[in-house]
mmCIF file as Biopython writes it, N, C-alpha, C and O atoms, coordinates in Angstrom:
data_model
#
loop_
_atom_site.group_PDB
_atom_site.id
_atom_site.type_symbol
_atom_site.label_atom_id
_atom_site.label_alt_id
_atom_site.label_comp_id
_atom_site.label_asym_id
_atom_site.label_entity_id
_atom_site.label_seq_id
_atom_site.pdbx_PDB_ins_code
_atom_site.Cartn_x
_atom_site.Cartn_y
_atom_site.Cartn_z
_atom_site.occupancy
_atom_site.B_iso_or_equiv
_atom_site.auth_seq_id
_atom_site.auth_asym_id
_atom_site.pdbx_PDB_model_num
ATOM 1   N N  . MET A ? 1  ? -8.038  -36.790 26.548 1.0 0.0 1  A 1 
ATOM 2   C CA . MET A ? 1  ? -7.803  -37.266 25.193 1.0 0.0 1  A 1 
ATOM 3   C C  . MET A ? 1  ? -8.167  -38.739 25.049 1.0 0.0 1  A 1 
ATOM 4   O O  . MET A ? 1  ? -8.688  -39.154 24.014 1.0 0.0 1  A 1 
ATOM 5   N N  . LEU A ? 2  ? -7.894  -39.525 26.081 1.0 0.0 2  A 1 
ATOM 6   C CA . LEU A ? 2  ? -8.200  -40.951 26.020 1.0 0.0 2  A 1 
ATOM 7   C C  . LEU A ? 2  ? -9.699  -41.196 25.876 1.0 0.0 2  A 1 
ATOM 8   O O  . LEU A ? 2  ? -10.117 -42.122 25.180 1.0 0.0 2  A 1 
ATOM 9   N N  . GLU A ? 3  ? -10.506 -40.368 26.534 1.0 0.0 3  A 1 
ATOM 10  C CA . GLU A ? 3  ? -11.957 -40.531 26.435 1.0 0.0 3  A 1 
ATOM 11  C C  . GLU A ? 3  ? -12.445 -40.282 25.016 1.0 0.0 3  A 1 
ATOM 12  O O  . GLU A ? 3  ? -13.340 -40.978 24.536 1.0 0.0 3  A 1 
ATOM 13  N N  . ILE A ? 4  ? -11.872 -39.307 24.350 1.0 0.0 4  A 1 
ATOM 14  C CA . ILE A ? 4  ? -12.260 -39.002 22.973 1.0 0.0 4  A 1 
ATOM 15  C C  . ILE A ? 4  ? -11.872 -40.140 22.049 1.0 0.0 4  A 1 
ATOM 16  O O  . ILE A ? 4  ? -12.646 -40.515 21.168 1.0 0.0 4  A 1 
ATOM 17  N N  . ILE A ? 5  ? -10.685 -40.693 22.238 1.0 0.0 5  A 1 
ATOM 18  C CA . ILE A ? 5  ? -10.234 -41.811 21.405 1.0 0.0 5  A 1 
ATOM 19  C C  . ILE A ? 5  ? -11.117 -43.032 21.630 1.0 0.0 5  A 1 
ATOM 20  O O  . ILE A ? 5  ? -11.493 -43.701 20.667 1.0 0.0 5  A 1 
ATOM 21  N N  . ALA A ? 6  ? -11.455 -43.335 22.877 1.0 0.0 6  A 1 
ATOM 22  C CA . ALA A ? 6  ? -12.316 -44.483 23.174 1.0 0.0 6  A 1 
ATOM 23  C C  . ALA A ? 6  ? -13.702 -44.283 22.572 1.0 0.0 6  A 1 
ATOM 24  O O  . ALA A ? 6  ? -14.283 -45.230 22.044 1.0 0.0 6  A 1 
ATOM 25  N N  . PHE A ? 7  ? -14.240 -43.068 22.642 1.0 0.0 7  A 1 
ATOM 26  C CA . PHE A ? 7  ? -15.544 -42.774 22.051 1.0 0.0 7  A 1 
ATOM 27  C C  . PHE A ? 7  ? -15.521 -42.974 20.546 1.0 0.0 7  A 1 
ATOM 28  O O  . PHE A ? 7  ? -16.427 -43.593 19.987 1.0 0.0 7  A 1 
ATOM 29  N N  . CYS A ? 8  ? -14.490 -42.455 19.885 1.0 0.0 8  A 1 
ATOM 30  C CA . CYS A ? 8  ? -14.378 -42.580 18.432 1.0 0.0 8  A 1 
ATOM 31  C C  . CYS A ? 8  ? -14.207 -44.033 18.004 1.0 0.0 8  A 1 
ATOM 32  O O  . CYS A ? 8  ? -14.769 -44.449 16.991 1.0 0.0 8  A 1 
ATOM 33  N N  . CYS A ? 9  ? -13.444 -44.801 18.757 1.0 0.0 9  A 1 
ATOM 34  C CA . CYS A ? 9  ? -13.262 -46.223 18.440 1.0 0.0 9  A 1 
ATOM 35  C C  . CYS A ? 9  ? -14.568 -46.990 18.602 1.0 0.0 9  A 1 
ATOM 36  O O  . CYS A ? 9  ? -14.889 -47.851 17.783 1.0 0.0 9  A 1 
ATOM 37  N N  . GLY A ? 10 ? -15.315 -46.684 19.646 1.0 0.0 10 A 1 
ATOM 38  C CA . GLY A ? 10 ? -16.609 -47.327 19.836 1.0 0.0 10 A 1 
ATOM 39  C C  . GLY A ? 10 ? -17.579 -46.987 18.719 1.0 0.0 10 A 1 
ATOM 40  O O  . GLY A ? 10 ? -18.301 -47.855 18.228 1.0 0.0 10 A 1 
ATOM 41  N N  . ALA A ? 11 ? -17.596 -45.722 18.319 1.0 0.0 11 A 1 
ATOM 42  C CA . ALA A ? 11 ? -18.459 -45.308 17.214 1.0 0.0 11 A 1 
ATOM 43  C C  . ALA A ? 11 ? -18.044 -45.991 15.915 1.0 0.0 11 A 1 
ATOM 44  O O  . ALA A ? 11 ? -18.896 -46.387 15.119 1.0 0.0 11 A 1 
ATOM 45  N N  . LEU A ? 12 ? -16.757 -46.127 15.702 1.0 0.0 12 A 1 
ATOM 46  C CA . LEU A ? 12 ? -16.265 -46.784 14.492 1.0 0.0 12 A 1 
ATOM 47  C C  . LEU A ? 12 ? -16.666 -48.263 14.460 1.0 0.0 12 A 1 
ATOM 48  O O  . LEU A ? 12 ? -17.015 -48.787 13.402 1.0 0.0 12 A 1 
ATOM 49  N N  . VAL A ? 13 ? -16.618 -48.926 15.600 1.0 0.0 13 A 1 
ATOM 50  C CA . VAL A ? 13 ? -17.032 -50.328 15.661 1.0 0.0 13 A 1 
ATOM 51  C C  . VAL A ? 13 ? -18.516 -50.452 15.308 1.0 0.0 13 A 1 
ATOM 52  O O  . VAL A ? 13 ? -18.904 -51.372 14.589 1.0 0.0 13 A 1 
ATOM 53  N N  . MET A ? 14 ? -19.337 -49.545 15.802 1.0 0.0 14 A 1 
ATOM 54  C CA . MET A ? 14 ? -20.769 -49.595 15.479 1.0 0.0 14 A 1 
ATOM 55  C C  . MET A ? 14 ? -21.007 -49.321 13.997 1.0 0.0 14 A 1 
ATOM 56  O O  . MET A ? 14 ? -21.891 -49.931 13.395 1.0 0.0 14 A 1 
ATOM 57  N N  . VAL A ? 15 ? -20.237 -48.420 13.404 1.0 0.0 15 A 1 
ATOM 58  C CA . VAL A ? 15 ? -20.354 -48.163 11.970 1.0 0.0 15 A 1 
ATOM 59  C C  . VAL A ? 15 ? -19.984 -49.413 11.186 1.0 0.0 15 A 1 
ATOM 60  O O  . VAL A ? 15 ? -20.655 -49.759 10.214 1.0 0.0 15 A 1 
ATOM 61  N N  . LEU A ? 16 ? -18.918 -50.092 11.603 1.0 0.0 16 A 1 
ATOM 62  C CA . LEU A ? 16 ? -18.511 -51.320 10.911 1.0 0.0 16 A 1 
ATOM 63  C C  . LEU A ? 16 ? -19.559 -52.420 11.049 1.0 0.0 16 A 1 
ATOM 64  O O  . LEU A ? 16 ? -19.741 -53.213 10.126 1.0 0.0 16 A 1 
ATOM 65  N N  . GLU A ? 17 ? -20.249 -52.481 12.186 1.0 0.0 17 A 1 
ATOM 66  C CA . GLU A ? 17 ? -21.338 -53.445 12.341 1.0 0.0 17 A 1 
ATOM 67  C C  . GLU A ? 17 ? -22.455 -53.151 11.351 1.0 0.0 17 A 1 
ATOM 68  O O  . GLU A ? 17 ? -22.990 -54.074 10.737 1.0 0.0 17 A 1 
ATOM 69  N N  . MET A ? 18 ? -22.811 -51.898 11.188 1.0 0.0 18 A 1 
ATOM 70  C CA . MET A ? 18 ? -23.871 -51.544 10.243 1.0 0.0 18 A 1 
ATOM 71  C C  . MET A ? 18 ? -23.458 -51.825 8.805  1.0 0.0 18 A 1 
ATOM 72  O O  . MET A ? 18 ? -24.263 -52.298 8.003  1.0 0.0 18 A 1 
ATOM 73  N N  . VAL A ? 19 ? -22.210 -51.536 8.482  1.0 0.0 19 A 1 
ATOM 74  C CA . VAL A ? 19 ? -21.713 -51.832 7.135  1.0 0.0 19 A 1 
ATOM 75  C C  . VAL A ? 19 ? -21.718 -53.343 6.901  1.0 0.0 19 A 1 
ATOM 76  O O  . VAL A ? 19 ? -22.092 -53.806 5.823  1.0 0.0 19 A 1 
ATOM 77  N N  . GLY A ? 20 ? -21.304 -54.104 7.904  1.0 0.0 20 A 1 
ATOM 78  C CA . GLY A ? 20 ? -21.331 -55.559 7.779  1.0 0.0 20 A 1 
ATOM 79  C C  . GLY A ? 20 ? -22.738 -56.086 7.567  1.0 0.0 20 A 1 
ATOM 80  O O  . GLY A ? 20 ? -22.940 -57.013 6.783  1.0 0.0 20 A 1 
ATOM 81  N N  . ALA A ? 21 ? -23.703 -55.512 8.249  1.0 0.0 21 A 1 
ATOM 82  C CA . ALA A ? 21 ? -25.092 -55.936 8.066  1.0 0.0 21 A 1 
ATOM 83  C C  . ALA A ? 21 ? -25.580 -55.621 6.662  1.0 0.0 21 A 1 
ATOM 84  O O  . ALA A ? 21 ? -26.313 -56.408 6.064  1.0 0.0 21 A 1 
ATOM 85  N N  . ARG A ? 22 ? -25.173 -54.467 6.133  1.0 0.0 22 A 1 
ATOM 86  C CA . ARG A ? 22 ? -25.587 -54.105 4.773  1.0 0.0 22 A 1 
ATOM 87  C C  . ARG A ? 22 ? -24.931 -55.012 3.733  1.0 0.0 22 A 1 
ATOM 88  O O  . ARG A ? 22 ? -25.528 -55.310 2.698  1.0 0.0 22 A 1 
ATOM 89  N N  . VAL A ? 23 ? -23.711 -55.447 4.010  1.0 0.0 23 A 1 
ATOM 90  C CA . VAL A ? 23 ? -23.019 -56.349 3.083  1.0 0.0 23 A 1 
ATOM 91  C C  . VAL A ? 23 ? -23.670 -57.732 3.116  1.0 0.0 23 A 1 
ATOM 92  O O  . VAL A ? 23 ? -23.812 -58.377 2.077  1.0 0.0 23 A 1 
ATOM 93  N N  . LEU A ? 24 ? -24.063 -58.184 4.303  1.0 0.0 24 A 1 
ATOM 94  C CA . LEU A ? 24 ? -24.673 -59.505 4.441  1.0 0.0 24 A 1 
ATOM 95  C C  . LEU A ? 24 ? -26.132 -59.550 4.001  1.0 0.0 24 A 1 
ATOM 96  O O  . LEU A ? 24 ? -26.636 -60.619 3.657  1.0 0.0 24 A 1 
ATOM 97  N N  . ALA A ? 25 ? -26.814 -58.419 4.006  1.0 0.0 25 A 1 
ATOM 98  C CA . ALA A ? 25 ? -28.256 -58.377 3.750  1.0 0.0 25 A 1 
ATOM 99  C C  . ALA A ? 25 ? -28.691 -59.041 2.443  1.0 0.0 25 A 1 
ATOM 100 O O  . ALA A ? 25 ? -29.678 -59.777 2.458  1.0 0.0 25 A 1 
ATOM 101 N N  . PRO A ? 26 ? -28.020 -58.824 1.327  1.0 0.0 26 A 1 
ATOM 102 C CA . PRO A ? 26 ? -28.487 -59.478 0.090  1.0 0.0 26 A 1 
ATOM 103 C C  . PRO A ? 26 ? -28.350 -61.005 0.116  1.0 0.0 26 A 1 
ATOM 104 O O  . PRO A ? 26 ? -29.036 -61.704 -0.630 1.0 0.0 26 A 1 
ATOM 105 N N  . HIS A ? 27 ? -27.473 -61.516 0.967  1.0 0.0 27 A 1 
ATOM 106 C CA . HIS A ? 27 ? -27.213 -62.950 0.978  1.0 0.0 27 A 1 
ATOM 107 C C  . HIS A ? 27 ? -28.015 -63.697 2.045  1.0 0.0 27 A 1 
ATOM 108 O O  . HIS A ? 27 ? -28.517 -64.792 1.792  1.0 0.0 27 A 1 
ATOM 109 N N  . VAL A ? 28 ? -28.135 -63.106 3.240  1.0 0.0 28 A 1 
ATOM 110 C CA . VAL A ? 28 ? -28.785 -63.814 4.348  1.0 0.0 28 A 1 
ATOM 111 C C  . VAL A ? 28 ? -29.958 -63.050 4.944  1.0 0.0 28 A 1 
ATOM 112 O O  . VAL A ? 28 ? -30.602 -63.553 5.865  1.0 0.0 28 A 1 
ATOM 113 N N  . GLY A ? 29 ? -30.256 -61.856 4.452  1.0 0.0 29 A 1 
ATOM 114 C CA . GLY A ? 29 ? -31.375 -61.090 4.968  1.0 0.0 29 A 1 
ATOM 115 C C  . GLY A ? 29 ? -30.966 -60.198 6.133  1.0 0.0 29 A 1 
ATOM 116 O O  . GLY A ? 29 ? -29.784 -60.049 6.444  1.0 0.0 29 A 1 
ATOM 117 N N  . THR A ? 30 ? -31.983 -59.604 6.773  1.0 0.0 30 A 1 
ATOM 118 C CA . THR A ? 30 ? -31.722 -58.678 7.876  1.0 0.0 30 A 1 
ATOM 119 C C  . THR A ? 30 ? -32.557 -59.038 9.095  1.0 0.0 30 A 1 
ATOM 120 O O  . THR A ? 30 ? -33.074 -58.154 9.777  1.0 0.0 30 A 1 
ATOM 121 N N  . SER A ? 31 ? -32.688 -60.298 9.365  1.0 0.0 31 A 1 
ATOM 122 C CA . SER A ? 31 ? -33.501 -60.733 10.500 1.0 0.0 31 A 1 
ATOM 123 C C  . SER A ? 31 ? -32.757 -60.487 11.814 1.0 0.0 31 A 1 
ATOM 124 O O  . SER A ? 31 ? -31.584 -60.113 11.831 1.0 0.0 31 A 1 
ATOM 125 N N  . ALA A ? 32 ? -33.478 -60.710 12.906 1.0 0.0 32 A 1 
ATOM 126 C CA . ALA A ? 32 ? -32.874 -60.543 14.234 1.0 0.0 32 A 1 
ATOM 127 C C  . ALA A ? 32 ? -31.750 -61.545 14.450 1.0 0.0 32 A 1 
ATOM 128 O O  . ALA A ? 32 ? -30.786 -61.251 15.157 1.0 0.0 32 A 1 
ATOM 129 N N  . VAL A ? 33 ? -31.861 -62.715 13.854 1.0 0.0 33 A 1 
ATOM 130 C CA . VAL A ? 33 ? -30.809 -63.730 13.991 1.0 0.0 33 A 1 
ATOM 131 C C  . VAL A ? 33 ? -29.515 -63.245 13.342 1.0 0.0 33 A 1 
ATOM 132 O O  . VAL A ? 33 ? -28.429 -63.449 13.886 1.0 0.0 33 A 1 
ATOM 133 N N  . VAL A ? 34 ? -29.628 -62.613 12.194 1.0 0.0 34 A 1 
ATOM 134 C CA . VAL A ? 34 ? -28.440 -62.097 11.500 1.0 0.0 34 A 1 
ATOM 135 C C  . VAL A ? 34 ? -27.787 -60.991 12.329 1.0 0.0 34 A 1 
ATOM 136 O O  . VAL A ? 34 ? -26.568 -60.986 12.502 1.0 0.0 34 A 1 
ATOM 137 N N  . TRP A ? 35 ? -28.584 -60.061 12.840 1.0 0.0 35 A 1 
ATOM 138 C CA . TRP A ? 35 ? -28.042 -58.979 13.662 1.0 0.0 35 A 1 
ATOM 139 C C  . TRP A ? 35 ? -27.391 -59.526 14.925 1.0 0.0 35 A 1 
ATOM 140 O O  . TRP A ? 35 ? -26.308 -59.090 15.313 1.0 0.0 35 A 1 
ATOM 141 N N  . THR A ? 36 ? -28.059 -60.488 15.564 1.0 0.0 36 A 1 
ATOM 142 C CA . THR A ? 36 ? -27.515 -61.073 16.785 1.0 0.0 36 A 1 
ATOM 143 C C  . THR A ? 36 ? -26.195 -61.773 16.509 1.0 0.0 36 A 1 
ATOM 144 O O  . THR A ? 36 ? -25.248 -61.641 17.284 1.0 0.0 36 A 1 
ATOM 145 N N  . SER A ? 37 ? -26.125 -62.506 15.429 1.0 0.0 37 A 1 
ATOM 146 C CA . SER A ? 37 ? -24.887 -63.201 15.067 1.0 0.0 37 A 1 
ATOM 147 C C  . SER A ? 37 ? -23.771 -62.219 14.761 1.0 0.0 37 A 1 
ATOM 148 O O  . SER A ? 37 ? -22.631 -62.416 15.179 1.0 0.0 37 A 1 
ATOM 149 N N  . LEU A ? 38 ? -24.095 -61.170 14.039 1.0 0.0 38 A 1 
ATOM 150 C CA . LEU A ? 38 ? -23.087 -60.167 13.690 1.0 0.0 38 A 1 
ATOM 151 C C  . LEU A ? 38 ? -22.556 -59.471 14.940 1.0 0.0 38 A 1 
ATOM 152 O O  . LEU A ? 38 ? -21.346 -59.295 15.084 1.0 0.0 38 A 1 
ATOM 153 N N  . ILE A ? 39 ? -23.439 -59.078 15.834 1.0 0.0 39 A 1 
ATOM 154 C CA . ILE A ? 39 ? -23.019 -58.423 17.066 1.0 0.0 39 A 1 
ATOM 155 C C  . ILE A ? 39 ? -22.202 -59.384 17.924 1.0 0.0 39 A 1 
ATOM 156 O O  . ILE A ? 39 ? -21.217 -58.977 18.540 1.0 0.0 39 A 1 
ATOM 157 N N  . GLY A ? 40 ? -22.597 -60.650 17.970 1.0 0.0 40 A 1 
ATOM 158 C CA . GLY A ? 40 ? -21.847 -61.651 18.734 1.0 0.0 40 A 1 
ATOM 159 C C  . GLY A ? 40 ? -20.435 -61.836 18.205 1.0 0.0 40 A 1 
ATOM 160 O O  . GLY A ? 40 ? -19.484 -61.941 18.980 1.0 0.0 40 A 1 
ATOM 161 N N  . VAL A ? 41 ? -20.302 -61.875 16.896 1.0 0.0 41 A 1 
ATOM 162 C CA . VAL A ? 41 ? -18.974 -62.028 16.295 1.0 0.0 41 A 1 
ATOM 163 C C  . VAL A ? 41 ? -18.111 -60.803 16.590 1.0 0.0 41 A 1 
ATOM 164 O O  . VAL A ? 41 ? -16.931 -60.940 16.911 1.0 0.0 41 A 1 
ATOM 165 N N  . VAL A ? 42 ? -18.683 -59.622 16.486 1.0 0.0 42 A 1 
ATOM 166 C CA . VAL A ? 42 ? -17.926 -58.398 16.767 1.0 0.0 42 A 1 
ATOM 167 C C  . VAL A ? 42 ? -17.485 -58.369 18.229 1.0 0.0 42 A 1 
ATOM 168 O O  . VAL A ? 42 ? -16.333 -58.046 18.519 1.0 0.0 42 A 1 
ATOM 169 N N  . LEU A ? 43 ? -18.386 -58.702 19.152 1.0 0.0 43 A 1 
ATOM 170 C CA . LEU A ? 43 ? -18.020 -58.708 20.564 1.0 0.0 43 A 1 
ATOM 171 C C  . LEU A ? 43 ? -16.961 -59.758 20.873 1.0 0.0 43 A 1 
ATOM 172 O O  . LEU A ? 43 ? -16.064 -59.517 21.681 1.0 0.0 43 A 1 
ATOM 173 N N  . ALA A ? 44 ? -17.060 -60.918 20.236 1.0 0.0 44 A 1 
ATOM 174 C CA . ALA A ? 44 ? -16.047 -61.953 20.438 1.0 0.0 44 A 1 
ATOM 175 C C  . ALA A ? 44 ? -14.684 -61.492 19.920 1.0 0.0 44 A 1 
ATOM 176 O O  . ALA A ? 44 ? -13.659 -61.735 20.558 1.0 0.0 44 A 1 
ATOM 177 N N  . CYS A ? 45 ? -14.676 -60.832 18.776 1.0 0.0 45 A 1 
ATOM 178 C CA . CYS A ? 45 ? -13.409 -60.315 18.236 1.0 0.0 45 A 1 
ATOM 179 C C  . CYS A ? 45 ? -12.826 -59.237 19.138 1.0 0.0 45 A 1 
ATOM 180 O O  . CYS A ? 45 ? -11.612 -59.192 19.336 1.0 0.0 45 A 1 
ATOM 181 N N  . LEU A ? 46 ? -13.670 -58.365 19.689 1.0 0.0 46 A 1 
ATOM 182 C CA . LEU A ? 46 ? -13.188 -57.351 20.624 1.0 0.0 46 A 1 
ATOM 183 C C  . LEU A ? 46 ? -12.595 -57.995 21.874 1.0 0.0 46 A 1 
ATOM 184 O O  . LEU A ? 46 ? -11.571 -57.539 22.382 1.0 0.0 46 A 1 
ATOM 185 N N  . ALA A ? 47 ? -13.235 -59.053 22.370 1.0 0.0 47 A 1 
ATOM 186 C CA . ALA A ? 47 ? -12.741 -59.730 23.569 1.0 0.0 47 A 1 
ATOM 187 C C  . ALA A ? 47 ? -11.400 -60.406 23.300 1.0 0.0 47 A 1 
ATOM 188 O O  . ALA A ? 47 ? -10.484 -60.313 24.117 1.0 0.0 47 A 1 
ATOM 189 N N  . VAL A ? 48 ? -11.282 -61.086 22.161 1.0 0.0 48 A 1 
ATOM 190 C CA . VAL A ? 48 ? -10.019 -61.750 21.823 1.0 0.0 48 A 1 
ATOM 191 C C  . VAL A ? 48 ? -8.914  -60.714 21.617 1.0 0.0 48 A 1 
ATOM 192 O O  . VAL A ? 48 ? -7.779  -60.923 22.046 1.0 0.0 48 A 1 
ATOM 193 N N  . GLY A ? 49 ? -9.239  -59.603 20.963 1.0 0.0 49 A 1 
ATOM 194 C CA . GLY A ? 49 ? -8.249  -58.546 20.764 1.0 0.0 49 A 1 
ATOM 195 C C  . GLY A ? 49 ? -7.788  -57.930 22.074 1.0 0.0 49 A 1 
ATOM 196 O O  . GLY A ? 49 ? -6.603  -57.645 22.244 1.0 0.0 49 A 1 
ATOM 197 N N  . ALA A ? 50 ? -8.720  -57.722 23.004 1.0 0.0 50 A 1 
ATOM 198 C CA . ALA A ? 50 ? -8.346  -57.182 24.308 1.0 0.0 50 A 1 
ATOM 199 C C  . ALA A ? 50 ? -7.484  -58.172 25.078 1.0 0.0 50 A 1 
ATOM 200 O O  . ALA A ? 50 ? -6.529  -57.780 25.749 1.0 0.0 50 A 1 
ATOM 201 N N  . TRP A ? 51 ? -7.822  -59.457 24.982 1.0 0.0 51 A 1 
ATOM 202 C CA . TRP A ? 51 ? -7.038  -60.483 25.678 1.0 0.0 51 A 1 
ATOM 203 C C  . TRP A ? 51 ? -5.623  -60.554 25.109 1.0 0.0 51 A 1 
ATOM 204 O O  . TRP A ? 51 ? -4.647  -60.567 25.859 1.0 0.0 51 A 1 
ATOM 205 N N  . LEU A ? 52 ? -5.517  -60.600 23.779 1.0 0.0 52 A 1 
ATOM 206 C CA . LEU A ? 52 ? -4.184  -60.657 23.161 1.0 0.0 52 A 1 
ATOM 207 C C  . LEU A ? 52 ? -3.386  -59.387 23.434 1.0 0.0 52 A 1 
ATOM 208 O O  . LEU A ? 52 ? -2.183  -59.451 23.689 1.0 0.0 52 A 1 
ATOM 209 N N  . GLY A ? 53 ? -4.051  -58.235 23.380 1.0 0.0 53 A 1 
ATOM 210 C CA . GLY A ? 53 ? -3.365  -56.981 23.678 1.0 0.0 53 A 1 
ATOM 211 C C  . GLY A ? 53 ? -2.864  -56.942 25.108 1.0 0.0 53 A 1 
ATOM 212 O O  . GLY A ? 53 ? -1.768  -56.446 25.369 1.0 0.0 53 A 1 
ATOM 213 N N  . GLY A ? 54 ? -3.653  -57.458 26.033 1.0 0.0 54 A 1 
ATOM 214 C CA . GLY A ? 54 ? -3.221  -57.521 27.427 1.0 0.0 54 A 1 
ATOM 215 C C  . GLY A ? 54 ? -2.039  -58.448 27.609 1.0 0.0 54 A 1 
ATOM 216 O O  . GLY A ? 54 ? -1.112  -58.140 28.357 1.0 0.0 54 A 1 
ATOM 217 N N  . ARG A ? 55 ? -2.067  -59.589 26.923 1.0 0.0 55 A 1 
ATOM 218 C CA . ARG A ? 55 ? -0.931  -60.516 27.006 1.0 0.0 55 A 1 
ATOM 219 C C  . ARG A ? 55 ? 0.342   -59.871 26.457 1.0 0.0 55 A 1 
ATOM 220 O O  . ARG A ? 55 ? 1.415   -60.012 27.044 1.0 0.0 55 A 1 
ATOM 221 N N  . LEU A ? 56 ? 0.223   -59.170 25.342 1.0 0.0 56 A 1 
ATOM 222 C CA . LEU A ? 56 ? 1.397   -58.503 24.766 1.0 0.0 56 A 1 
ATOM 223 C C  . LEU A ? 56 ? 1.888   -57.373 25.661 1.0 0.0 56 A 1 
ATOM 224 O O  . LEU A ? 56 ? 3.093   -57.173 25.810 1.0 0.0 56 A 1 
ATOM 225 N N  . ALA A ? 57 ? 0.960   -56.638 26.253 1.0 0.0 57 A 1 
ATOM 226 C CA . ALA A ? 57 ? 1.357   -55.523 27.114 1.0 0.0 57 A 1 
ATOM 227 C C  . ALA A ? 57 ? 2.030   -56.025 28.388 1.0 0.0 57 A 1 
ATOM 228 O O  . ALA A ? 57 ? 2.939   -55.371 28.901 1.0 0.0 57 A 1 
ATOM 229 N N  . ASP A ? 58 ? 1.602   -57.166 28.902 1.0 0.0 58 A 1 
ATOM 230 C CA . ASP A ? 58 ? 2.185   -57.698 30.131 1.0 0.0 58 A 1 
ATOM 231 C C  . ASP A ? 58 ? 3.464   -58.485 29.897 1.0 0.0 58 A 1 
ATOM 232 O O  . ASP A ? 58 ? 4.117   -58.889 30.859 1.0 0.0 58 A 1 
ATOM 233 N N  . ARG A ? 59 ? 3.832   -58.708 28.664 1.0 0.0 59 A 1 
ATOM 234 C CA . ARG A ? 59 ? 5.026   -59.486 28.361 1.0 0.0 59 A 1 
ATOM 235 C C  . ARG A ? 59 ? 6.289   -58.781 28.850 1.0 0.0 59 A 1 
ATOM 236 O O  . ARG A ? 59 ? 7.208   -59.424 29.358 1.0 0.0 59 A 1 
ATOM 237 N N  . HIS A ? 60 ? 6.330   -57.484 28.698 1.0 0.0 60 A 1 
ATOM 238 C CA . HIS A ? 60 ? 7.501   -56.698 29.077 1.0 0.0 60 A 1 
ATOM 239 C C  . HIS A ? 60 ? 7.103   -55.676 30.137 1.0 0.0 60 A 1 
ATOM 240 O O  . HIS A ? 60 ? 6.930   -54.496 29.831 1.0 0.0 60 A 1 
ATOM 241 N N  . LEU A ? 61 ? 6.961   -56.117 31.354 1.0 0.0 61 A 1 
ATOM 242 C CA . LEU A ? 61 ? 6.621   -55.204 32.438 1.0 0.0 61 A 1 
ATOM 243 C C  . LEU A ? 61 ? 7.851   -54.401 32.857 1.0 0.0 61 A 1 
ATOM 244 O O  . LEU A ? 61 ? 8.952   -54.945 32.951 1.0 0.0 61 A 1 
ATOM 245 N N  . PRO A ? 62 ? 7.660   -53.114 33.105 1.0 0.0 62 A 1 
ATOM 246 C CA . PRO A ? 62 ? 8.804   -52.307 33.534 1.0 0.0 62 A 1 
ATOM 247 C C  . PRO A ? 62 ? 9.194   -52.672 34.980 1.0 0.0 62 A 1 
ATOM 248 O O  . PRO A ? 62 ? 8.347   -52.994 35.812 1.0 0.0 62 A 1 
ATOM 249 N N  . VAL A ? 63 ? 10.476  -52.611 35.234 1.0 0.0 63 A 1 
ATOM 250 C CA . VAL A ? 63 ? 10.978  -52.881 36.587 1.0 0.0 63 A 1 
ATOM 251 C C  . VAL A ? 63 ? 10.990  -51.558 37.351 1.0 0.0 63 A 1 
ATOM 252 O O  . VAL A ? 63 ? 11.684  -50.612 36.978 1.0 0.0 63 A 1 
ATOM 253 N N  . LEU A ? 64 ? 10.207  -51.517 38.425 1.0 0.0 64 A 1 
ATOM 254 C CA . LEU A ? 64 ? 10.134  -50.295 39.223 1.0 0.0 64 A 1 
ATOM 255 C C  . LEU A ? 64 ? 11.099  -50.394 40.392 1.0 0.0 64 A 1 
ATOM 256 O O  . LEU A ? 64 ? 11.230  -51.458 40.997 1.0 0.0 64 A 1 
ATOM 257 N N  . PRO A ? 65 ? 11.784  -49.289 40.721 1.0 0.0 65 A 1 
ATOM 258 C CA . PRO A ? 65 ? 12.755  -49.324 41.830 1.0 0.0 65 A 1 
ATOM 259 C C  . PRO A ? 65 ? 12.059  -49.379 43.181 1.0 0.0 65 A 1 
ATOM 260 O O  . PRO A ? 65 ? 12.723  -49.413 44.217 1.0 0.0 65 A 1 
#
């Protein structure tokens, strides 16, 4: 089940990147620089979210006997 959820989340992120490019296209165009910047921002947000999620998950570690 986890593999299916991870696949769907990855696909959703790619869909959001394409939607973001379509929203930005009338204002800044669709050049390689725009795509690169958009992908960079998405990857940076994913990295920050993973880091914050890891910090929150490690805040309350279970005590094992």
